[in-house]
N, C-alpha and C positions, 0 to 999 in steps of 0.2 A: 480630327477635333475631338476632346475629351467630352465622355457623358454627360458630363454636369453641361458643359457648353449646347450639346444640341439638347437635354431637355430644356435648359434655358431659348434655345432659339425658336424651339416646340412652341413654351410658352409665349411667347410674344405674339407666333401666328397665331394660336389659340385665341389669344386675347384680344386680337383685332377683328379674328373673325364672330367672334360673342358682341362685338360691339355692330357689328352690324349683322347678325343677327340678330338678336334686341328688335332692330329698328322694321328688319322683315317681316317679323312674327304681326308687328301690329297692324301692315297692308294688306296680307295675303292668306289663304285661306288655309283652315286646320291641316284639311290632306295632303294639300300640297306640300305644308309644315312638316310634317311626320316623315312626307317621302323622301326631301331635303335633306332632312336628319338623318333617314337609314345610311344615304348613300357618302353622307356626311363622314361617317363612322367609319366608314369602309375606307375611303381616301385617307383616314386618318391613322391606322392599321397600314395602308399601304406607305406615305410615307416616313411612320414610327415604328416601325415593326418591331418595337424593343418590349420587354416586360422589365416590370421590376419587383423586390420582395423587400417589406420590411422588417428588421429585424430590432425590438427594443429592446434597453437594457431593464427598465423595470416591467413588473408585468401582475397583474391582479390588484385586488383592494387594498391588498396590505405593501404594493408595489416591491414586491420581494427582486432580487437581482435577477436575470434571466440566465437560466445556464447554456441556451444556446448564445447569447449573447457573448458571455463568455470566453467560452471556446469558440468565437470566430476571431474577438478582440488578440485572444491565443494564435491565432491560426493567422491571422493577419501579420502579426507581430514581427516577423521576418520578412516580409514584403514590405513592411510599413518601412523599415530603417532604411533598405536600398532605393526606395522610390520617394518617398513623402518629402515633403521642403518642410513640412512643419511638424515635429514626433510630442511626444510626451513621453516623460521616465518614471519608473515606476520602481521600489526595490523591495526582493522579493530574498525568500530561505533569510529569515532575521539578516535583513538588512547587507546581507554578501552580494547579490547577485542585482547587475539593473537589468531591466526590460525595459525596453522602447516601444511604444505604439506610436499610431496616426493621429492626430487631432483631430479636434472638431473642425468639418468642413474641409476635410481635406479627399483624395483620390488616389485608388491605388489599381493596378489591374494584377490580374492572375490570369493563366492559364490554364485549360484542363481537358487530354485528348484533343490537343491544335483548334481549344474552342477560347473565344477572348471573351473577359469577362472583366465586370468594372463593381468595386466596392466605393461607396464610400459613405463618410459618417456625416452626424451632425447633433442637436439637439433641437428639443423643444420644451418651454413650460406646462407642468399638469397645473391646473390647482383645485386644491380640495382642502376642507375642515379647516379651512382660513389659513392656508399655508400655500406655498408657491415651489414644487419640485422641480429639477430641471432632470430631464430623462432624454438619455443620449439613445443615438440607434446607429446600425447599420443596416447601408442598402445594397441591392446585389441588380445590376442591370445588366441585359443578356437577353440576344436573338431571340425572338421566340419561334423558332427552328429547333431549337437545342430544349425546349423547354424540358420534356420529357428525361434527357439527359442529366438536367442543371438541378429541378428538383430533386430527382433520386439521387442516382448516384453523386455527383459532384457534395453535394447538401451533406451526404452520410462521409463522406468524404473529408470536408471539412470538418463536421463536429468529432470526426474519429481522433483527428490528428489536432483537432485543438485540447481536444479533452486529454491527449497523452502529453500537451505540452505541460496543460495546468499540474499534473501529476506531476511532471519532474522538476518545478516552477515552485511548487506549494512547499511550504512547512507541514513537516509531517510531525504525528501526532502521537505521545503513548496515552493510554488510554487505563484508568483503575477505576472498577467501580465501587458503590458504596451504600450497600444493597441492589436496589435495581437500575439504578442509576450509575450513568458514568460521568466522569471529571477526569480532566485531561491537562498535559504539559506538552510543551514543544517536544521532541524527540531529536537528540544533538548526538547519539552514543555514536565515536568516531568507528568503530570494527568495522574491518570490510573484508571479504575474501583474501584479498590481498596478506592482510598482518593477519590471518586467520593461522594458530599452530596445527595443523593437520598436514597428511601427508597429499602431496598437489594433486595425486591421481585420483584420490577420493575428493578431493576439493573439487575436482573441476565435473566430476559425475554427477556432484551436489548442485552445483551452479548449470551445468546442460539443464539437469530436473527441474530447477527453478524456473527458463526461462523458457524452456519448453511448455509450461505448465501455465505461465504469462500470455504468453500466446494461441492459445489453445479452443479459445473460446468456440467459435466453430466446428471442431473436434467433438466438444463436450458436448453442444447443443447437439448433434447427431445422433450419437449414442445413447442419452435421455440417461443425462448424468448431472446431476449440479455442477458447477463448472468450481471445486472447490477440493484439495487433497490436505489431508495428514499425514503429519511428519512425529514420528517417536523419537527422540533425542535422549538417548539413557546412555550411562557411565557413573562412574567415582566422583564425588563433590571434586569439583576445581578443576576438571578437564573441560571447561569450554562452553556447557551448553547454552549459558544465557548469551556470552557472546557471539555464539551461535545465531542465535535468531536476532541481534539486532544487525549481524552481515547479511541477514535476510531481507529483512526490512530497508537496509540502504543498498543491496543490490537492483530489488525491483521498484523501491519510491514505494511502500506500503507502510502506513499506518498501523500501529499495536496495540491491541487492546489485551491488557495484562488481566484475567479473569481470577479475583479468587472468590472460590467455591467455596470456603465456611462462610464469606458474606450475603451468600445467596440462602434465602428461605426457604426457596418452595421451589418445583417445576415452569410453576407460573412467571417465578418471577426470573428464571433463567432461559424463558422462551421471549422473553421481552428483553434481556439485555442483550440475546440474538438478533432481534427483530431490531437493536438501535446501532448495531454495525454497520460500517458500511464496506461497499469492495472495494476492494484494492484492499486489501488489510491481513493481519494475523490475528488471529484469534490464540493467546497464550493459555495455558494451567501452567505453572511451573510447579513442580514436586509433586506432583499428584498424589503419589504414594504417602504424603504426609499429610496433606490438605486435607483429605478424606480417606475413608478405610474402605479401600479398592482392593485392599490383599487379599492374595489366593483367591479361592473359587467365590462364588457370589455367595455375598454373607448370607444365614438364616434369615429368613422372613423377622421381620420384628411383625409382634399381634398388634398392628395399628392398620388395619383396612390391609392387611394380608402386601402390605409394599415392603420391596426393601428399600428400606431407609436408610440412604449412606451417613453414618457418624463422625464428627471429624474425631481423630486418632484421639488417644489419651494424652500424649503430648500437645495438640496441636489445640485439646480443650483446656490444659491449664496454663498454657500461655496467654490464650486468650480472657482468661478467669473469670466468663462470663457464662452464665445459661444460657444465653440468647445464644449463644456461638452454635450452637444444637443447628445442625442443616436440615432441612428436611427433603432435600433435592434425593432421587431416588437413581438407583442404577439405569432405567428405563429411559427415566428424565436426561440422563447424562447423555445415554446414546443415543434418545432420539436430538439430542443439541446436536451433535456431530455429524450425523447423515439420515436422522428423520427429515418427515417430510418442510418442515419450517427451516432447516437448514436451507434451503433451495431458496429462500429469501433474500434474494441480491446476489451474487456474485464475484468471481476473480479474489474465493479466500482463501487462506492456509489457516489448514487446524494445527495447532504444535502441543504437544505434550513432553512434558520432562519428567525423569525419575532417576532414580540414585540407584534405584532396584527395581528392575521391569521385573525379574521370576515372580515377584509380589503381586503385579497387577494379577489384574480376571481377564483371562484368554478372550472373550468377547468385546473387550473395552479397546484391546488394540490387534487385533486383526484387522488383516488384508481388506481395504473396501473403507475402513476407516482409521486408520492410521496406515497409510497407503506405502511410505518408507521409511524404512527402521537403520535410525544411524546412531553405533555406536560409537562414541566420541571417549577414550582410555587414556592411559598413562602416554605420557610423553615418549616419544622415540625419539631416536636422532635427526627425522628428516623435520621433524617436528622444531625439534631445538633449533635446528639451522634457520628456521624462519622468524624467531624467537629471536636469537643470535643478531640476526640484519636487521630488528626493528630496534632494537635494543643499543647493539654494540655496533651497527654498518659492521657485520662484519660477514662477510661471505668466507673466510677460510679462514683456520687459523692453526698453528702447530700442536695446540691443546686438544682440536677438533676430535681425536683418535682415541683419548684417554676417557675424553666426554661423551663417545660411542661406547663406549665397551662396557662404563658404567649405566649407562644408561638399559643396554640388556641386564644385567644384573641386577638391575633396582627398580620399584615402582614409586615413581612421582609420576606429577598432576602437571600439566603444563602453567598452572598457576604459581607454583612451588618453584618451578623452574626458573621463571619469567620473575618473581621476586627475587632471586638469588641473583638475575643478570642485572638486575637495575641497578644504573649508578650511584652508588653514594655522595658523588661529589661532580660538581658542575665546570668543564668536562670530565666525564668520568673516564677510570680507567681502565679499558675493556680485560687486558690480561688480569687482572686482579678482579676481575667480574669472574672472569672464566675461573681463576685458582677458589674464590672463593662457591664458586656451584660445585666444584668437584669434591670441594672438601663436604661438602653437604651430601653431596653422592655419597660419596665413600662412608659416613656417617649413618645415612638411612640405609645401606646394603649390611651394614653391622648390624642396625636394632632389626632388619628384618629377618637377618638371620638367626640371633636369637630369639624373637620370638616364633619362630617356625621353628625351633630348637624346643623351644618348654611347650609348643603344643604336641609337638611329636610325644616328649615325653610323656606328660600327663595323657594323651591316648593309649599312649602302652604303658603303663602302670599298672605292676600288677594288682589283683585284689587285700594282696597281704600286706602292701606298704602302706 
């Protein structure tokens, strides 16, 4: 007999008793009535020793959708497809994945540490402001002897698993700031660590670090640190810094907040932006050496309240063409954003800086504890080339590979330039032709770099009389 049948049977028993009880109360003393009522409740607990907990879809005056209800819905989705006779289907991830859930008035069972539980779904109407709104709910039924285990560890397990499924299925977003407000679009960048042009050993090290971080909530709490981690990505333009960020987001299923510091007017606005970011996210400041003047040692204090005003560099100001581009974000305000008290509001966040010139940044900004992991993305080597050859040409090996390997050792060329030369010019592309085009470009780059080096040497060693 299911939990629903048990409750239906109990309902008919209680209904019959209430009819008899109404007649009884008219003819027997109040004292006897209380005595019988007391013992009836004891009998009821013996006959039906089950507890029921309800979880409504919407809560509060504004009928906001409950996060607990969503987590339960996600958690039960796997059981629903295997047990329920009537299912609901929804599309997620930009209409690319199908998710099944139990329909209204269905029941599924679950087991936790050998204990059997019953989940039922239903709905009821809510009247308000002249309209009627349907409010769905889930009900959990279990034996009262397991109360502590179910109310504590089991429900925590359900919420944790449900939230993890939600993160995996949700559409990730790419946010950018307009002043102190975030706007977003759906994040659909296809980059993964599998397609990233990088040495496999270095790639594995980064992946392991990211996964360890995402699973370390209890560890960070035990050592008294906010659950966040800083990454500094540095190297020449075209070495894959932005692609690396996209791969990190796709690996961990995180949203990305692309923070444009020159659009932030003050420390207060910067703090407001931080508060508005969600957990499971990456906060990115790209080309930090260009967006604000943080080069060298700390700037000499401006005579404006003795603050270290951080101004956009000359190039950025000229591009903006607007006097309002001057930001009054201070270096101390930025440091507080990274690891101050306000940075702990929320959890499971990565803060990523990218720069082309790491040597120009203030040491206080990139020290360990702020930027915990420094990752250099340099020119393309042979191992990175093999990843690109597999991605673009579907090649694991080729007789021209040794020539490419030798030229890469002698030439500085970015993965972006290599990828452009490997891009097939026709469909389907000719792999050998693409490799020959790359070799020609490498030989040309080698000659240009040799000529440039010669000119610089001659210039440095030119005598004063010449």
